[in-house]
N, C-alpha and C positions, 0 to 999 in steps of 0.2 A: 504494500500500500504506500502510495507516494505522500499522502496526508498533506496536500497542497504544496508540495515541493516539486521542483522539476525532476524528471526521471533520473538523470545522472546523479544529482545530489542525494536522492532517496536511496539509490543502489549503493553509492559510496558509504552512506551513513549505516545502512544495514550491514555491509561487509565490515566496516570499522567496529561496529558494535560486537560482531562475532569475535573479533580479535581482542577487543578491550575487556570482555568478560573473562578472558583467559590470559590477560596480561602479556600479550605478544607485542613486542616493540614494532613500530611501523617500519623502521629501517632494518635492512638485513634479512628480510623475510625470504625464506626458501620454501617453495611449494611444489607439490607434485600431485597429479591426479591419481587418486587411490582406486576409484572405481567409477564406471558409467553403467547405469542400468536403463534400458529402454523398455517401456511398457506401452502397448497399444490399447486404446480405448475400443470398446465394442462399438459397432455402428450406432450413431446417435444423430439427433436433430440439431445439436449445438455446434457441430463442426469440430469438436475436439478430436484430434487424431492420436497424439502420442504424448506421453510423459517421459521426460529424460531426467534422471536423477544422477548428478555428478557429485562425488565426494572428493574434496580437495584437502590434502593434509598440508598444514603450514607449520614449519619449524618443528616437526615431529611431536608437537604438543597440542595442536588444535586441528580439529576436523570440521570442515564447513560443507554443508549440504547445499548445492545449488540446484534448484528445480526449474526446468524449462518445459513449456507446453507448446506443441505444434498444433495449430488450428487452421482449418480451411475457412477462407473468407472469399466467397465467390469462386473464382478460378485460381486464386492465390492461396498459398500456404504460408502462414506467418509463424514465427517463433517468438514466444513471449517468455520473459523472465517471471516466473511465478513466485519464487521465494528464495531467500538466503538465510540459513540458520546454522548456528554452531551446534555440533552434536558431540555426544560423549564418545 
């Protein structure tokens, strides 16, 4: 949720929140993709096609879940950032 912020600011704030609750310094961050899981929605009227869950490990101490949704909009397929969360 952007909460009346521009999208880039909202995404940056969510990501920085994930790091701050785990005391990860902003400089010197090392990250790697731990896993990517793709789940397809059953046929539906909303246009939702696929959920992509990416787990990124940062500095070997923080794991962040990034969720993306692919949705059909007319003839186009758009990719949306659904959520960013720190996970255990």
